[in-house]
C-alpha positions as CSV (number, residue, x, y, z in Angstrom):
1,X,0.7,-25.7,147.7
2,X,-2.8,-25.3,146.4
3,X,-5.7,-27.7,146.3
4,X,-4.9,-29.0,142.9
5,X,-1.4,-29.7,143.9
6,X,-2.1,-31.9,146.9
7,X,-3.2,-35.1,145.3
8,X,-0.7,-34.9,142.5
9,X,2.2,-34.2,144.8
10,X,1.2,-37.1,147.1
11,X,0.7,-39.3,144.1
12,X,4.3,-38.5,142.7
13,X,6.0,-39.6,145.9
14,X,8.2,-42.5,145.2
15,X,7.2,-45.6,147.6
16,X,11.0,-46.4,147.9
17,X,11.5,-43.0,149.3
18,X,8.4,-43.3,151.5
19,X,9.5,-46.5,153.1
20,X,12.9,-45.2,153.8
21,X,11.9,-41.7,155.2
22,X,8.9,-42.9,157.1
23,X,6.2,-40.2,156.5
24,X,4.7,-38.6,153.3
25,X,5.4,-35.2,154.6
26,X,9.0,-35.9,154.7
27,X,9.0,-36.9,150.9
28,X,7.4,-33.5,149.8
29,X,9.4,-30.7,148.5
30,X,10.7,-28.3,151.1
31,X,8.0,-25.6,150.4
32,X,5.1,-28.0,150.5
33,X,3.0,-29.0,153.5
34,X,0.1,-31.4,153.9
35,X,-2.8,-29.7,155.7
36,X,-6.2,-31.2,156.5
37,X,-7.9,-28.3,154.6
38,X,-5.8,-29.1,151.4
39,X,-6.2,-32.8,151.7
40,X,-10.0,-32.7,152.2
41,X,-10.3,-30.5,149.1
42,X,-9.1,-33.3,146.9
43,X,-10.0,-36.3,149.0
44,X,-11.8,-39.3,147.3
45,X,-13.1,-40.2,150.8
46,X,-13.2,-38.4,154.2
47,X,-14.2,-40.1,157.5
48,X,-14.6,-38.6,160.9
49,X,-14.1,-40.5,164.1
50,X,-15.8,-38.3,166.7
51,X,-14.9,-40.4,169.7
52,X,-11.2,-40.0,168.9
53,X,-11.6,-36.6,167.4
54,X,-9.9,-37.7,164.2
55,X,-10.3,-37.2,160.5
56,X,-8.9,-39.7,157.9
57,X,-8.5,-38.4,154.5
58,X,-8.3,-41.0,151.6
59,X,-6.7,-40.4,148.2
60,X,-7.1,-43.1,145.5
61,X,-4.5,-43.8,143.1
62,X,-4.0,-46.6,140.5
63,X,-3.7,-49.8,142.5
64,X,-3.4,-48.3,146.0
65,X,-5.0,-45.8,148.4
66,X,-3.2,-43.3,150.7
67,X,-4.6,-42.5,154.1
68,X,-3.8,-39.7,155.9
69,X,-4.9,-39.3,159.6
70,X,-5.4,-35.9,161.3
71,X,-6.8,-34.6,164.6
72,X,-9.8,-32.7,164.0
73,X,-7.8,-29.5,165.0
74,X,-5.7,-30.1,161.8
75,X,-2.6,-31.7,163.4
76,X,-1.2,-34.2,161.2
77,X,-0.7,-37.6,163.0
78,X,0.3,-40.4,160.5
79,X,-0.1,-42.0,157.1
80,X,-0.5,-45.4,155.3
81,X,-1.1,-47.0,152.0
82,X,-3.5,-49.8,151.3
83,X,-2.6,-51.8,148.3
84,X,-5.6,-53.2,146.6
85,X,-4.8,-54.3,142.9
86,X,-4.7,-57.9,142.2
87,X,-2.4,-59.9,139.8
88,X,-3.4,-59.9,136.2
89,X,-5.4,-56.6,136.3
90,X,-4.2,-53.7,134.3
91,X,-2.3,-52.1,137.1
92,X,-0.1,-54.9,138.0
93,X,0.5,-54.0,141.6
94,X,0.7,-56.3,144.3
95,X,1.9,-59.2,142.3
96,X,2.2,-62.5,144.3
97,X,5.0,-64.9,144.6
98,X,4.9,-68.5,145.6
99,X,5.8,-69.0,149.2
100,X,7.1,-72.5,148.6
101,X,9.4,-71.4,145.7
102,X,13.0,-72.6,146.6
103,X,14.4,-70.6,143.6
104,X,13.2,-67.2,144.8
105,X,12.2,-66.4,141.1
106,X,9.4,-64.1,140.6
107,X,6.4,-65.3,138.4
108,X,6.4,-64.1,135.0
109,X,3.0,-62.0,135.7
110,X,5.2,-59.3,137.3
111,X,4.5,-55.9,135.9
112,X,6.6,-52.8,136.8
113,X,4.6,-50.6,139.0
114,X,5.0,-47.9,141.6
115,X,5.2,-50.5,144.4
116,X,7.5,-52.8,142.4
117,X,10.4,-52.7,144.9
118,X,8.2,-54.1,147.7
119,X,5.2,-55.9,146.1
120,X,6.8,-59.3,147.2
121,X,8.9,-60.4,150.2
122,X,11.8,-61.1,147.9
123,X,11.7,-57.9,146.1
124,X,11.8,-55.9,149.5
125,X,14.7,-58.1,150.6
126,X,16.6,-57.2,147.4
127,X,15.8,-53.4,147.7
128,X,17.0,-53.6,151.2
129,X,20.2,-55.6,150.3
130,X,20.9,-53.0,147.7
131,X,20.9,-50.2,150.0
132,X,22.7,-52.2,152.9
133,X,19.5,-51.9,155.0
134,X,18.6,-54.4,157.6
135,X,15.0,-55.5,157.8
136,X,13.2,-57.2,160.6
137,X,10.6,-59.8,160.0
138,X,7.6,-60.8,162.4
139,X,5.4,-63.8,161.6
140,X,1.8,-63.5,162.7
141,X,0.1,-66.3,161.5
142,X,-0.9,-65.7,157.9
143,X,0.7,-62.3,158.0
144,X,4.4,-61.3,157.6
145,X,5.2,-57.8,158.8
146,X,8.4,-56.3,157.7
147,X,10.0,-53.5,160.0
148,X,12.0,-51.0,158.1
149,X,14.7,-48.8,159.8
150,X,12.5,-45.8,159.3
151,X,9.8,-47.4,161.6
152,X,7.6,-48.1,158.4
153,X,6.0,-51.5,158.3
154,X,5.1,-53.5,155.4
155,X,2.3,-56.0,155.7
156,X,2.1,-59.2,153.5
157,X,-0.8,-61.6,153.6
158,X,-0.3,-65.2,153.0
159,X,-3.2,-66.1,150.6
160,X,-3.2,-69.7,149.1
161,X,0.4,-70.2,149.5
162,X,1.4,-66.8,148.3
163,X,2.4,-63.6,150.0
164,X,0.8,-60.4,148.9
165,X,1.7,-56.7,149.9
166,X,-1.6,-55.2,151.3
167,X,-0.5,-52.3,153.5
168,X,2.3,-50.0,154.2
169,X,2.1,-48.1,157.6
170,X,4.1,-45.0,157.9
171,X,6.1,-44.3,160.9
172,X,4.1,-43.1,163.9
173,X,6.1,-44.2,166.9
174,X,9.9,-44.9,167.4
175,X,11.3,-48.0,165.7
176,X,11.8,-49.5,169.2
177,X,8.3,-49.0,170.2
178,X,7.2,-50.5,166.9
179,X,9.5,-53.5,167.3
180,X,8.3,-54.1,170.9
181,X,4.5,-53.8,169.9
182,X,5.2,-56.3,166.9
183,X,7.0,-58.7,169.1
184,X,4.2,-58.9,171.6
185,X,1.6,-59.6,168.9
186,X,3.8,-62.1,167.3
187,X,4.3,-63.8,170.6
188,X,0.6,-63.8,171.3
189,X,-0.4,-65.1,167.8
190,X,2.3,-67.8,167.6
């Protein structure tokens, strides 16, 4: 994989595949590898955390940003996706749905996007049901966190009685460790 391919290969990854497999690197073709050097060459932003000896590489795409965290020696640690698009813009990502809705119907402003299967709580539940997948939910004040069987977490914020997908955190620890951590946080918040 060369410098030009890194960003396009990562951008081509299906978010459905990512949340099932847990890591960006597991979604790439067998002969492709994400390295610190290649990621840096196409990064939209690079930040170094000297104290922890980490480098975070950010790649911007339409409606979301992929963040990859490496140790400064080049060891790949984990990845995440920040969703930043709003309802009504040209991207159509992170469309919101009314939390109070009993019908479960999605607002008419929904636009098909790369994140369509998970952009609302109802959509990720439907996606999981179609695959026979069990999801675990953690309530943390104005945030709902969905734990996938892959140890990926999807983070939804309640904003003016609406849930909005704001982050997907890739697997870094085992699902049992993530579950225990989320339970402790939920207990402390609630």
